[in-house]
TISE-400039 format. One record per residue: residue number from 1; residue in three letters; z, x, y of N, C-alpha, C in turn. Coordinates in steps of 0.2 Angstrom, whole numbers, plus 5000, padded with zeros to 4 digits. Last residue first. Example, Ala and Ser with C-alpha at 12.3 -4.5 7.8 and 13.67 -1.06 7.14 Angstrom:
<pts>
2  ser  5035  5064  4989  5036  5068  4995  5039  5064  5000 $
1  ala  5039  5066  4972  5039  5062  4978  5039  5066  4984 $
</pts>
This chain:
<pts>
90  his  5292  5153  4226  5298  5156  4228  5304  5152  4229 $
89  arg  5281  5144  4226  5283  5148  4220  5290  5151  4220 $
88  ala  5278  5140  4238  5281  5135  4234  5284  5139  4227 $
87  gln  5272  5151  4243  5278  5150  4246  5282  5145  4241 $
86  glu  5260  5150  4236  5264  5156  4235  5271  5155  4238 $
85  val  5255  5138  4242  5256  5139  4234  5261  5145  4233 $
84  glu  5253  5142  4255  5258  5137  4253  5260  5137  4246 $
83  lys  5243  5152  4254  5250  5154  4256  5255  5148  4255 $
82  met  5232  5144  4249  5235  5149  4244  5242  5151  4247 $
81  leu  5230  5136  4260  5232  5133  4254  5235  5138  4249 $
80  arg  5226  5145  4269  5232  5141  4270  5235  5138  4264 $
79  leu  5214  5149  4262  5219  5154  4264  5226  5150  4265 $
78  leu  5207  5137  4263  5208  5140  4257  5214  5145  4257 $
77  asp  5205  5135  4277  5209  5130  4273  5211  5133  4266 $
76  asp  5197  5146  4279  5203  5146  4282  5208  5141  4279 $
75  ser  5185  5143  4272  5189  5148  4270  5196  5148  4273 $
74  thr  5184  5125  4271  5182  5131  4274  5187  5137  4271 $
73  gln  5179  5113  4259  5184  5116  4263  5182  5123  4266 $
72  ala  5165  5101  4260  5169  5107  4257  5173  5111  4261 $
71  ala  5170  5085  4266  5165  5091  4265  5169  5096  4262 $
70  pro  5174  5070  4257  5176  5075  4262  5171  5081  4260 $
69  gln  5163  5056  4256  5167  5061  4253  5169  5067  4258 $
68  pro  5162  5039  4263  5160  5046  4263  5165  5051  4260 $
67  gly  5163  5026  4250  5164  5029  4257  5162  5036  4257 $
66  glu  5161  5020  4238  5168  5023  4239  5169  5026  4246 $
65  val  5148  5015  4239  5153  5011  4236  5160  5014  4238 $
64  lys  5140  5024  4246  5140  5017  4248  5146  5013  4245 $
63  glu  5142  5035  4238  5145  5035  4245  5145  5028  4248 $
62  gln  5136  5031  4226  5143  5032  4226  5146  5032  4233 $
61  leu  5123  5030  4231  5126  5024  4229  5134  5025  4229 $
60  trp  5120  5044  4234  5120  5039  4239  5124  5033  4237 $
59  asp  5122  5050  4221  5127  5052  4227  5126  5046  4232 $
58  val  5111  5043  4215  5118  5043  4212  5123  5044  4218 $
57  ala  5100  5048  4222  5102  5041  4222  5109  5040  4220 $
56  thr  5101  5062  4219  5102  5060  4226  5104  5052  4226 $
55  gly  5098  5061  4205  5105  5063  4207  5106  5061  4215 $
54  ala  5085  5056  4206  5090  5052  4203  5097  5054  4205 $
53  gly  5079  5067  4212  5079  5060  4215  5084  5056  4212 $
52  trp  5081  5077  4203  5084  5078  4209  5084  5071  4213 $
51  ser  5073  5072  4192  5080  5073  4191  5084  5073  4198 $
50  val  5060  5072  4198  5063  5066  4196  5071  5066  4195 $
49  met  5060  5086  4200  5059  5082  4206  5062  5075  4204 $
48  tyr  5060  5091  4187  5065  5093  4192  5066  5088  4198 $
47  ala  5049  5086  4182  5055  5083  4179  5061  5085  4184 $
46  leu  5039  5093  4189  5040  5086  4190  5046  5083  4187 $
45  ile  5043  5106  4185  5043  5104  4192  5044  5097  4193 $
44  phe  5041  5106  4171  5047  5108  4174  5048  5105  4181 $
43  val  5027  5103  4170  5032  5098  4167  5039  5100  4170 $
42  leu  5022  5114  4177  5021  5107  4179  5026  5102  4177 $
41  leu  5025  5124  4167  5028  5124  4174  5027  5117  4178 $
40  gly  5018  5120  4156  5025  5120  4156  5028  5120  4163 $
39  arg  5005  5121  4162  5007  5115  4160  5015  5115  4159 $
38  thr  5005  5135  4163  5004  5131  4169  5006  5124  4168 $
37  met  5006  5140  4150  5011  5141  4155  5011  5137  4161 $
36  ser  5001  5126  4139  5000  5133  4143  5006  5134  4147 $
35  lys  4993  5115  4129  4999  5118  4130  4998  5125  4134 $
34  pro  4980  5105  4135  4982  5110  4131  4989  5113  4133 $
33  ile  4978  5088  4138  4979  5094  4141  4983  5099  4137 $
32  gly  4976  5075  4133  4973  5081  4130  4973  5087  4134 $
31  gln  4984  5065  4137  4978  5066  4141  4974  5072  4138 $
30  glu  4994  5066  4128  4989  5060  4127  4983  5061  4131 $
29  glu  5000  5077  4133  4997  5077  4127  4992  5072  4126 $
28  leu  5005  5071  4145  5000  5076  4146  4997  5077  4139 $
27  tyr  5014  5062  4140  5009  5059  4144  5003  5065  4144 $
26  arg  5024  5070  4134  5020  5065  4130  5014  5063  4133 $
25  arg  5028  5077  4145  5025  5081  4140  5021  5076  4135 $
24  ile  5034  5066  4152  5029  5070  4155  5025  5074  4150 $
23  tyr  5044  5062  4143  5039  5057  4145  5033  5061  4148 $
22  trp  5052  5074  4142  5049  5070  4136  5043  5066  4138 $
21  val  5056  5076  4155  5052  5081  4151  5049  5078  4145 $
20  ala  5064  5064  4157  5057  5065  4161  5053  5070  4158 $
19  ile  5075  5066  4149  5070  5060  4147  5063  5061  4151 $
18  val  5080  5077  4155  5078  5077  4148  5073  5072  4146 $
17  phe  5083  5072  4168  5079  5078  4167  5076  5078  4160 $
16  val  5092  5062  4165  5086  5060  4168  5081  5066  4167 $
15  ile  5103  5070  4161  5100  5065  4156  5093  5063  4159 $
14  thr  5105  5076  4173  5104  5080  4167  5100  5076  4162 $
13  ser  5108  5066  4182  5102  5070  4183  5100  5074  4177 $
12  ile  5120  5061  4176  5114  5057  4177  5108  5061  4178 $
11  val  5129  5073  4178  5128  5069  4171  5121  5065  4171 $
10  leu  5129  5076  4192  5127  5081  4187  5125  5078  4180 $
9  asn  5133  5063  4197  5126  5066  4199  5124  5071  4194 $
8  trp  5146  5062  4192  5141  5058  4190  5134  5060  4192 $
7  lys  5152  5072  4199  5151  5073  4192  5146  5068  4189 $
6  ser  5143  5076  4214  5148  5073  4210  5147  5074  4203 $
5  pro  5140  5092  4222  5138  5085  4219  5143  5082  4215 $
4  leu  5148  5097  4237  5147  5098  4230  5144  5091  4227 $
3  thr  5142  5098  4254  5146  5095  4249  5144  5096  4242 $
2  phe  5140  5107  4269  5139  5107  4262  5144  5103  4258 $
1  met  5137  5097  4284  5141  5102  4280  5140  5101  4273 $
</pts>
């Protein structure tokens, strides 16, 4: 079932993405590959894959440390929760 990424996944993968873009651009410039749309797309895809891998590793590590996280709630759970909140107001 679908689970949302953790806060740490979002933070770490964003940082890793920025660092990966910097390193990949630097490497391609050292190789003498001219700037182009294809090079920009290559940088984006490679940085995305590295970032996704880092985020997956963070979620895996968090699950090993804290145990499995609950899956996303179904719409039935949400409707029941809304009814309980409405009843608590009165």
